[in-house]
C-alpha positions as CSV (number, residue, x, y, z in Angstrom):
1,M,13.6,5.2,136.4
2,K,9.6,5.5,136.5
3,L,8.6,5.0,133.1
4,L,5.2,5.7,131.7
5,I,4.3,4.5,128.1
6,I,1.4,5.5,126.3
7,S,0.2,3.3,123.3
8,K,-3.1,2.3,121.6
9,M,-0.9,-0.3,119.5
10,F,-0.7,-3.0,122.6
11,P,-1.2,-6.3,122.9
12,N,-4.5,-7.3,125.0
13,R,-5.9,-10.7,126.2
14,L,-8.0,-11.0,123.0
15,E,-5.6,-9.3,120.3
16,Q,-2.2,-10.9,121.2
17,T,-0.4,-9.8,118.6
18,F,-1.5,-6.3,117.9
19,G,1.0,-4.1,118.9
20,K,3.6,-6.9,119.4
21,F,6.8,-5.1,118.3
22,V,5.9,-2.5,121.1
23,L,5.4,-4.6,123.8
24,D,8.5,-6.6,122.4
25,E,10.6,-3.0,122.9
26,T,8.5,-2.8,126.4
27,I,9.8,-5.9,127.7
28,E,13.3,-5.1,127.3
29,L,12.7,-1.7,129.1
30,A,11.1,-3.2,131.8
31,K,14.4,-4.8,132.7
32,M,15.9,-1.4,132.9
33,H,12.9,0.7,134.5
34,D,9.8,0.5,136.8
35,V,7.4,0.6,133.7
36,R,3.3,1.3,133.8
37,V,1.7,1.1,130.3
38,I,-1.5,2.6,129.2
39,A,-3.1,1.1,126.0
40,P,-6.1,2.7,125.1
41,I,-9.0,1.0,123.4
42,P,-12.3,2.1,121.8
43,W,-15.3,2.2,123.7
44,F,-18.1,0.3,123.0
45,P,-21.5,-1.1,125.1
46,R,-21.6,-4.6,126.1
47,L,-24.1,-6.0,123.6
48,P,-23.6,-8.7,121.0
49,I,-23.7,-6.4,117.8
50,F,-21.2,-5.5,115.2
51,P,-18.7,-8.1,116.3
52,K,-15.6,-6.0,115.0
53,W,-16.3,-3.8,117.8
54,Y,-18.3,-5.3,120.6
55,H,-15.0,-7.6,121.5
56,F,-13.5,-4.3,122.8
57,S,-15.9,-4.2,125.7
58,L,-14.8,-7.9,126.9
59,I,-11.0,-6.4,127.1
60,P,-10.3,-6.3,131.2
61,Q,-9.8,-2.6,132.3
62,Q,-6.4,-3.7,134.1
63,D,-4.3,-6.6,133.4
64,T,-0.4,-7.5,133.7
65,I,1.7,-8.7,130.5
66,N,5.2,-10.1,131.2
67,N,5.0,-9.1,134.8
68,I,4.1,-5.3,133.4
69,P,1.0,-3.5,135.0
70,V,-1.0,-2.6,131.6
71,Y,-4.3,-0.4,131.6
72,Y,-7.1,-0.5,129.0
73,P,-9.0,2.9,129.3
74,R,-11.8,3.3,127.0
75,Y,-12.1,6.8,124.5
76,I,-14.4,7.5,122.1
77,V,-13.7,6.4,118.4
78,T,-16.1,7.4,115.8
79,P,-15.1,5.4,112.7
80,K,-14.5,6.8,109.3
81,I,-15.2,10.4,111.0
82,G,-14.4,13.1,113.2
83,R,-10.9,11.8,113.4
84,S,-9.5,15.2,114.2
85,F,-11.7,15.1,117.5
86,Y,-9.8,11.4,118.6
87,G,-6.8,13.5,120.0
88,R,-9.1,15.2,122.3
89,N,-11.2,12.1,123.2
90,Y,-7.9,10.2,124.0
91,I,-7.1,13.1,126.6
92,R,-10.4,12.6,128.3
93,G,-10.4,9.0,128.0
94,I,-7.5,8.4,129.9
95,R,-7.3,10.8,132.3
96,R,-8.5,9.2,135.1
97,T,-5.9,6.3,134.7
98,V,-2.9,9.0,134.3
99,A,-4.4,10.1,137.5
100,R,-4.5,7.2,139.3
101,I,-1.3,5.8,138.4
102,W,0.3,9.3,139.1
103,S,-1.3,8.9,142.7
104,H,1.0,6.0,143.4
105,F,3.4,5.9,140.5
106,Q,5.3,9.6,139.9
107,F,6.7,8.7,136.3
108,D,9.8,10.5,135.5
109,L,9.4,10.2,131.8
110,I,6.8,9.4,129.3
111,L,7.1,7.3,126.0
112,A,4.6,7.4,123.5
113,H,4.1,5.2,120.3
114,Y,2.6,7.2,117.2
115,A,2.0,10.8,116.8
116,Y,-1.7,11.3,116.9
117,P,-3.6,10.6,118.6
118,D,-1.0,8.9,121.6
119,G,1.6,11.7,121.1
120,Y,-0.8,14.6,120.8
121,S,-2.5,13.4,124.1
122,A,0.9,12.7,125.9
123,A,2.1,16.5,125.1
124,Y,-1.3,17.1,127.1
125,Y,0.1,15.0,130.4
126,K,3.8,16.3,129.6
127,K,2.7,19.9,130.5
128,L,0.3,19.0,133.3
129,Y,2.5,16.5,135.1
130,K,5.9,18.7,133.9
131,R,7.9,15.4,132.9
132,P,9.8,14.9,129.6
133,L,8.0,13.5,126.6
134,V,9.4,11.2,124.1
135,L,7.6,10.2,121.1
136,K,8.4,7.1,119.0
137,L,7.1,7.2,115.3
138,H,6.4,3.9,113.2
139,G,5.8,5.1,109.6
140,S,1.9,5.8,109.0
141,D,1.7,8.7,111.8
142,I,4.2,10.5,109.4
143,N,3.4,9.2,106.1
144,E,0.1,9.3,105.8
145,D,-1.4,11.4,108.7
146,L,0.5,14.7,107.4
147,D,-1.5,14.4,104.5
148,I,-4.7,14.0,106.3
149,R,-6.3,17.1,106.6
150,G,-8.2,16.1,109.6
151,L,-5.1,14.9,111.2
152,R,-2.2,17.1,110.0
153,K,-2.4,19.7,112.9
154,G,-2.8,17.1,115.7
155,T,0.4,15.4,114.3
156,L,2.7,18.4,114.0
157,R,1.5,19.7,117.1
158,A,2.6,16.4,118.6
159,L,5.9,16.5,117.1
160,Q,6.5,20.1,118.2
161,K,5.7,19.2,122.0
162,A,7.7,16.3,122.0
163,D,11.3,16.6,124.2
164,L,12.4,14.1,122.1
165,L,11.4,12.5,118.5
166,V,12.5,8.6,117.8
167,P,12.1,7.7,114.0
168,V,12.5,4.0,112.9
169,S,13.9,5.3,109.7
170,R,16.2,7.6,108.4
171,A,13.4,8.5,105.6
172,L,11.0,9.1,108.4
173,K,13.7,11.9,109.8
174,E,13.7,13.5,106.3
175,E,9.9,13.9,106.4
176,M,10.0,15.7,109.9
177,L,12.8,17.8,108.7
178,S,10.8,19.0,105.4
179,E,8.0,19.9,107.7
180,G,10.6,22.1,109.6
181,I,10.8,20.1,112.5
182,A,14.3,21.0,114.5
183,A,17.3,18.3,113.4
184,E,18.7,18.6,117.2
185,K,15.5,16.7,118.9
186,I,15.3,14.0,116.1
187,K,17.1,10.5,116.5
188,V,16.7,7.8,114.5
189,I,16.6,4.3,116.3
190,N,15.7,1.3,114.4
191,N,13.4,-1.5,115.3
192,G,15.2,-4.7,116.3
193,I,13.8,-8.6,116.2
194,N,13.5,-11.5,118.2
195,K,16.7,-13.2,117.2
196,S,16.1,-16.6,118.9
197,L,12.6,-16.8,117.1
198,F,13.5,-15.7,113.7
199,R,16.1,-18.0,112.6
200,R,16.9,-20.4,109.8
201,M,15.3,-23.8,110.4
202,D,14.7,-26.6,107.7
203,R,12.5,-25.9,105.3
204,A,11.1,-29.4,104.7
205,E,10.5,-30.0,108.1
206,C,9.0,-26.3,108.3
207,R,6.5,-27.4,105.6
208,R,5.8,-30.7,107.1
209,R,4.6,-29.1,110.3
210,L,2.3,-26.8,108.7
211,N,1.1,-28.9,106.4
212,L,2.1,-27.4,103.0
213,P,2.8,-29.1,99.7
214,P,6.4,-30.3,99.8
215,D,6.9,-29.9,96.0
216,K,5.4,-26.3,95.0
217,Q,7.1,-22.9,95.2
218,L,5.6,-20.8,98.2
219,I,5.0,-17.0,98.0
220,L,4.6,-15.8,101.4
221,Y,2.9,-12.0,102.3
222,V,2.5,-11.7,106.2
223,G,0.8,-8.5,107.3
224,Y,-3.0,-6.9,107.7
225,L,-5.3,-7.0,104.7
226,D,-5.6,-3.1,104.5
227,P,-5.5,-0.6,101.5
228,V,-2.0,0.7,102.5
229,K,-0.6,-3.3,102.2
230,G,-1.6,-3.5,98.7
231,V,-2.3,-6.9,98.6
232,P,-4.9,-6.7,95.8
233,L,-2.1,-5.2,93.9
234,L,0.1,-8.1,94.9
235,I,-2.5,-10.4,93.6
236,D,-2.1,-8.8,90.2
237,G,1.9,-9.0,90.6
238,F,1.6,-13.0,91.3
239,Q,-1.1,-13.1,88.1
240,N,1.6,-11.1,86.1
241,Y,4.6,-13.4,87.3
242,L,2.0,-16.8,86.6
243,N,1.8,-14.9,83.0
244,L,5.6,-14.7,83.0
245,G,5.7,-18.5,82.7
246,G,5.6,-19.5,86.6
247,N,4.2,-22.4,87.5
248,N,3.8,-25.0,90.3
249,T,3.9,-21.8,92.9
250,D,1.2,-20.5,95.3
251,L,0.8,-17.4,97.1
252,L,0.2,-17.5,100.8
253,L,-1.7,-14.5,102.7
254,V,-1.1,-14.9,106.0
255,G,-3.0,-12.1,108.3
256,D,-6.5,-10.4,108.1
257,G,-8.4,-7.2,107.9
258,E,-10.7,-5.0,106.3
259,L,-10.3,-6.2,102.8
260,R,-10.3,-9.7,103.5
261,E,-13.6,-10.1,101.7
262,E,-12.7,-7.8,99.0
263,V,-9.3,-10.0,98.6
264,K,-11.4,-13.1,98.5
265,Q,-13.4,-11.5,95.7
266,K,-10.8,-10.6,93.8
267,I,-9.2,-14.2,94.0
268,N,-12.5,-15.8,92.7
269,Q,-12.8,-13.4,90.0
270,M,-9.0,-13.9,88.8
271,N,-9.7,-17.3,89.0
272,L,-7.0,-18.1,91.5
273,N,-8.4,-20.3,94.0
274,Q,-5.9,-23.0,93.4
275,H,-2.8,-20.8,93.8
276,V,-4.0,-18.1,96.1
277,K,-4.9,-19.1,99.8
278,L,-6.1,-16.9,102.5
279,M,-4.1,-18.6,105.8
280,G,-5.6,-16.1,108.3
281,N,-4.0,-14.9,111.5
282,K,-1.3,-16.9,113.1
283,S,0.5,-16.2,116.4
284,H,4.1,-14.4,116.5
285,E,5.4,-17.6,117.5
286,Q,4.4,-19.4,114.1
287,I,5.6,-16.6,111.8
288,P,9.0,-18.0,111.6
289,L,7.9,-21.4,110.3
290,W,6.0,-20.1,107.8
291,M,9.4,-17.9,106.7
292,N,11.1,-21.1,106.7
293,A,8.7,-22.8,105.0
294,C,8.3,-20.6,101.9
295,D,10.8,-19.5,98.9
296,A,10.5,-15.8,99.2
297,L,8.3,-12.9,100.9
298,C,6.3,-10.3,98.8
299,L,5.7,-6.9,100.4
300,S,3.5,-4.6,97.9
301,S,2.8,-1.7,100.4
302,Y,2.2,1.9,99.2
303,F,3.4,3.3,102.5
304,E,5.5,1.9,105.2
305,G,7.5,3.2,108.0
306,Y,10.5,0.7,109.1
307,P,8.5,-2.8,108.3
308,M,9.5,-5.4,110.6
309,V,8.2,-8.1,108.5
310,L,11.4,-7.4,106.3
311,I,13.9,-7.6,109.0
312,E,12.4,-11.2,110.3
313,A,12.0,-12.6,106.9
314,K,15.9,-11.4,106.3
315,S,17.1,-13.2,109.4
316,C,15.1,-16.3,108.5
317,G,17.1,-16.0,104.9
318,L,14.0,-15.5,103.1
319,P,14.3,-14.1,99.3
320,I,12.1,-10.9,99.2
321,V,10.5,-8.3,96.9
322,A,9.5,-5.5,98.0
323,T,7.8,-1.5,96.7
324,D,9.9,1.4,96.9
325,V,8.7,3.2,99.9
326,G,9.2,4.6,103.5
327,G,12.6,3.1,105.0
328,I,12.8,-0.2,103.2
329,K,15.9,0.7,101.4
330,E,17.6,1.1,104.9
331,I,16.6,-2.6,105.3
332,L,17.2,-4.2,101.5
333,H,19.6,-4.2,98.8
334,D,18.5,-4.8,95.1
335,D,20.9,-7.7,94.8
336,A,20.3,-11.3,94.2
337,S,18.6,-12.0,97.3
338,S,16.0,-9.2,97.2
339,R,14.4,-7.0,94.6
340,I,13.0,-3.2,95.2
341,V,10.3,-2.5,92.6
342,P,8.4,0.7,91.9
343,R,5.5,1.3,94.1
344,G,1.8,0.1,92.4
345,D,3.7,-1.6,89.9
346,A,2.3,-5.0,89.2
347,M,4.1,-6.0,86.3
348,A,7.2,-5.1,88.0
349,I,6.4,-7.6,91.0
350,G,5.6,-10.2,88.8
351,R,8.9,-10.0,87.4
352,G,10.6,-9.4,90.9
353,I,8.9,-12.9,92.1
354,Q,10.4,-14.4,89.0
355,Q,13.7,-13.1,89.5
356,V,14.1,-14.2,93.2
357,L,12.9,-17.9,93.0
358,Q,15.6,-18.2,89.9
359,Q,18.2,-17.6,92.8
360,N,19.4,-20.5,94.7
361,R,18.5,-19.8,98.2
362,A,21.0,-22.3,99.8
363,A,23.4,-20.5,98.0
364,G,23.3,-17.3,101.0
365,G,23.4,-13.6,100.3
366,V,20.8,-12.8,102.6
367,L,22.9,-11.9,105.9
368,P,21.0,-12.5,109.2
369,V,20.1,-9.2,111.2
370,S,22.3,-9.3,114.2
371,R,20.4,-6.1,116.2
372,S,17.7,-7.2,118.6
373,W,15.3,-5.8,120.9
374,E,17.9,-5.4,123.5
375,D,20.2,-3.5,121.4
376,V,16.8,-1.5,120.7
377,A,16.3,-0.8,124.5
378,E,19.8,-0.1,125.1
379,D,19.8,2.9,122.8
380,M,16.4,4.3,124.1
381,N,17.6,3.7,127.5
382,R,20.8,5.9,126.4
383,E,18.7,8.7,125.2
384,F,16.4,8.6,127.7
385,K,19.4,9.7,130.2
386,A,20.6,12.2,128.0
387,L,17.2,13.9,127.8
388,M,16.9,13.6,131.3
389,G,20.3,15.3,132.1
390,K,19.4,17.9,129.6
391,T,15.7,18.9,131.7
392,G,17.9,18.6,135.0
393,R,15.9,15.6,136.3
């Protein structure tokens, strides 16, 4: 089968971990199908101003990742404003690329990741080329975008026009059902992990390799520093843990994002410089070392879909504290190895950290996750075949 994948969340030469989970799935699908990827990026002129945006101009128009042809057309993005126009801008931005691909690669099916603007735009090309559309939903595109006035209409249109909807959690399915989306077009397929990468390793050796102190308790956060992830809340929760009598413990923040300066300022204001460390971005291949080096992972998000970081942490045997949002209860159980706490409750986060650190990690209780990206691709392929049979292709 010839498969066209459309997703703005996809790695490129300058952002090699951006949308890594989409790439992991795509690599496995490419073992079964002939695949082309369109990964649109914001247009910006080649002027060395506004570093956050300038780097987009340096990404090549076309590249190859794991022998998969990837196209990076540009579309107009107006930061913070005019988001209701993103869908139409996206359609125009990828028009020539889709036509160019079609001229030598007449795809049988379109797979889009995220409802808006990706799924919205893919629905246009579904109609133009008369091909079925599978739309994969990851969390924020449902949990947040349906509540944003400028995005709600486009998001609903994408959900309505797709032939098959694949949310990554049951919680997302329930949200779509509440919006009147037909149950028969929804198939939940949970994400997987790279099992050879995310596995238990010797903690002392991992700390040595990362130059981390051997005698401290270490709490880990891995993810973007953005409002949804609640990192300032996590810092408050960590302070509460210290107030409860916690000592000889550091909080390591792995990742970067728009709140970096705000987080840095908060750490300074709370006099936590000796305990809370901004570690910056790390490669995907390094994350298992950090997970195995630490004593617990904490996720303080306000919204989530089916957070991959929890699956990866579980596979490394890492105790977890996480807020009760999205599909987190489909991953964790409130037991000796994990604590699920109310969203936005810094005191509960502090108590949760205290409780999981009191458990003996070596005693087990955190079961490795057996689901891999190969499993995900097999499930997706099964749904592709069923859909193609229904559409008579």
